[in-house]
C-alpha positions in Angstrom: -127.2 103.2 31.4 -125.0 100.4 31.1 -123.9 98.7 27.8 -127.1 96.0 27.3 -124.9 92.9 26.4 -126.8 89.9 24.9 -126.4 86.8 22.3 -127.2 86.5 18.5 -130.1 83.9 19.1 -131.1 81.6 22.2 -132.1 78.5 20.5 -128.7 76.4 20.4 -128.8 73.1 21.6 -125.3 73.4 22.4 -126.2 75.7 25.0 -127.8 73.2 27.2 -125.6 72.7 30.0 -124.0 75.9 29.4 -127.0 78.3 29.6 -129.6 76.0 30.0 -130.3 73.5 33.1 -130.0 70.0 31.2 -133.7 68.9 32.2 -134.9 72.5 30.8 -137.4 71.9 27.9 -136.5 74.1 24.6 -140.0 75.4 25.2 -138.8 77.1 28.3 -135.2 78.4 26.9 -136.4 81.9 26.1 -137.4 82.4 29.9 -134.6 80.9 31.2 -132.2 83.3 28.9 -134.2 86.5 30.2 -132.8 85.7 33.5 -129.2 85.9 32.4 -129.2 88.7 29.9 -131.3 92.0 28.9 -131.7 91.6 25.2 -131.3 89.4 22.7 -130.8 89.6 18.6 -133.4 87.5 17.2 -132.0 86.6 13.4 -135.7 84.5 12.6 -136.8 87.5 10.6 -134.4 87.3 8.5 -135.0 83.9 7.3 -138.8 83.8 7.8 -140.8 86.6 9.3 -142.8 85.4 12.4 -146.3 86.4 12.7 -147.5 89.0 15.0 -149.0 86.5 17.5 -145.2 85.0 18.1 -143.5 88.4 18.7 -146.8 89.1 21.2 -145.8 85.6 22.9 -141.7 86.6 23.0 -143.4 90.0 24.7 -145.3 87.8 27.6 -142.2 85.3 28.1 -139.8 88.3 29.1 -139.3 90.2 31.8 -139.7 94.1 32.1 -136.9 95.8 30.4 -136.0 93.2 28.3 -135.2 94.3 24.4 -135.0 92.4 21.3 -133.0 93.3 18.4 -135.1 92.0 15.1 -132.3 91.7 12.3 -134.5 92.4 9.0 -135.6 90.3 6.5 -133.1 88.8 3.5 -135.9 89.3 0.8 -134.9 93.3 1.9 -131.2 93.1 1.8 -130.3 90.0 -0.1 -133.2 89.6 -2.6 -134.3 93.2 -3.8 -131.0 94.3 -2.0 -132.5 97.2 -0.4 -134.8 98.3 -3.7 -138.0 98.8 -3.4 -138.1 98.6 0.4 -141.6 99.9 0.9 -143.6 96.7 1.2 -141.3 94.5 3.1 -140.0 97.4 5.8 -144.0 97.9 6.1 -144.6 94.1 6.9 -141.8 93.3 9.2 -142.4 96.8 11.3 -146.3 95.9 11.1 -145.8 92.1 12.6 -142.5 93.0 15.3 -144.8 96.0 16.6 -146.8 93.6 18.7 -143.3 93.5 21.0 -144.0 96.2 22.2 -142.0 98.0 24.9 -139.7 94.9 24.3 -139.0 96.3 20.8 -135.4 96.9 20.1 -133.3 98.0 17.1 -133.3 96.4 13.7 -130.7 95.2 12.1 -130.3 95.3 8.1 -127.1 93.4 7.7 -126.1 93.5 4.0 -124.7 90.7 1.9 -120.9 90.9 0.7 -121.7 91.3 -2.6 -123.9 94.3 -2.5 -121.6 97.2 -3.2 -122.3 100.4 -1.8 -125.5 102.4 -2.9 -125.6 105.3 -0.8 -129.2 106.3 -2.5 -130.8 103.0 -2.0 -130.2 103.0 1.8 -131.6 106.2 2.2 -134.2 105.2 0.4 -134.6 102.1 2.7 -134.1 103.9 5.7 -136.8 106.3 4.9 -139.3 103.7 5.1 -139.1 103.3 8.8 -141.4 105.1 11.1 -139.9 108.0 13.0 -138.2 106.8 16.2 -137.2 103.5 15.0 -133.5 102.8 15.7 -131.8 101.0 12.6 -128.6 99.5 12.6 -126.6 98.6 9.3 -123.9 96.2 8.9 -122.3 96.6 5.2 -120.1 93.9 4.4 -118.1 95.5 1.4 -115.6 97.5 1.5 -117.0 99.9 -1.1 -119.3 101.5 1.8 -116.7 103.3 3.8 -117.3 106.6 2.2 -118.5 109.9 2.9 -122.0 109.8 1.3 -122.5 106.6 3.2 -121.5 107.8 6.7 -123.6 111.1 5.8 -127.1 109.1 5.2 -126.0 106.9 8.1 -125.6 110.5 10.2 -128.4 112.2 8.8 -130.9 109.5 9.5 -130.1 108.7 12.9 -128.9 105.3 12.1 -126.0 103.2 13.9 -123.2 101.8 11.6 -122.9 98.7 13.3 -119.5 98.1 14.8 -118.8 94.4 13.8 -115.9 92.0 14.8 -114.2 89.3 13.3 -110.6 87.6 14.3 -110.7 89.7 17.1 -110.3 93.1 15.0 -113.0 95.8 13.6 -113.5 94.5 10.4 -115.2 98.4 9.8 -114.4 101.6 10.2 -115.5 102.9 13.8 -118.0 105.8 12.7 -120.4 107.0 15.5 -122.9 107.8 13.1 -126.0 108.1 16.1 -126.1 109.0 19.6 -126.5 105.2 20.0 -124.5 102.1 19.0 -124.7 98.8 17.9 -121.7 96.1 17.8 -121.4 92.5 16.8 -118.7 90.1 17.9 -119.0 87.0 14.7 -115.5 85.4 16.0 -112.8 85.7 18.3 -109.3 84.4 18.2 -108.9 82.6 21.8 -109.0 79.2 22.6 -111.1 77.5 22.4 -112.4 78.7 19.4 -114.2 80.9 18.6 -113.9 82.3 22.2 -112.7 85.8 22.4 -109.8 87.0 25.0 -110.1 89.1 28.1 -107.6 92.0 25.7 -109.7 91.9 22.9 -112.4 92.2 25.2 -111.0 94.7 27.1 -110.3 96.6 23.8 -113.9 96.8 22.9 -114.9 98.0 26.2 -112.6 100.8 26.2 -113.5 101.8 22.4 -117.4 102.0 23.6 -116.5 104.0 26.8 -114.2 106.5 24.5 -117.1 106.9 22.1 -120.6 107.1 23.5 -121.6 108.6 27.2 -122.7 106.5 30.0 -126.0 107.4 29.5 -126.1 106.1 25.9 -127.6 103.1 24.3 -125.1 100.7 23.3 -126.4 96.8 22.1 -123.8 94.1 21.9 -124.2 91.0 20.5 -122.0 87.9 20.2 -122.7 85.7 17.3 -120.0 82.9 18.0 -122.6 80.5 19.2 -120.7 77.5 18.6 -120.2 75.5 21.9 -121.6 78.1 24.4 -118.5 80.6 23.1 -121.5 83.5 23.0 -123.1 82.9 26.2 -119.2 82.8 28.1 -117.8 85.7 26.3 -121.0 87.9 26.9 -120.8 87.4 30.4 -117.5 88.5 30.7 -118.0 91.9 28.5 -120.7 92.2 30.6 -118.4 92.6 33.5 -116.6 95.2 31.9 -118.9 97.2 30.6 -121.1 97.5 33.9 -121.0 100.4 36.1 
């Protein structure tokens, strides 16, 4: 399958006139988004976990084959810092399971002040139901060690390949038979756009790491001014068969 490309979130007022027709009410933006992209990374649960009914409504409002990636609660990653993960993981999964066949990976974005703790990461990953795809985005350099890589590989969790400044900020480990890539900020103009060379480089890295039939999810988080929309469109053209 081609790389599934989308953006981190869809409710940005600056996207009116870029992705959304100027006369399209905000309550219909998800439907419009689903006409252009096959996946989205939802950040809502990071700040406040939506009710199961909200997830169910998102499922009904999106087309067949659409996939939501869900960013896990900051209570789990930033407050508890992966400790005592059982209850927050159980609650997250109980709510987002209402997505049904629209449910995609769960993203654990770790705080930049959290140093490597392979046992805590392992304990957290063990709390997720079997078959759940979990991507992990550490943001402290201490995580780049063999113990962490081993935990990710043994649990089938994907190390998130993150980009900032049009270059990788993490080692390009393949720790699962699927992949997850996040684009935070490019170096092209107008900022924070990505240039063609940077996008081609990332397309090549993905193609050189996973077979064509692997699931790879790629999300653009450089939302300012509609940059994520334009870059996601360009990257999709580069990664489509």
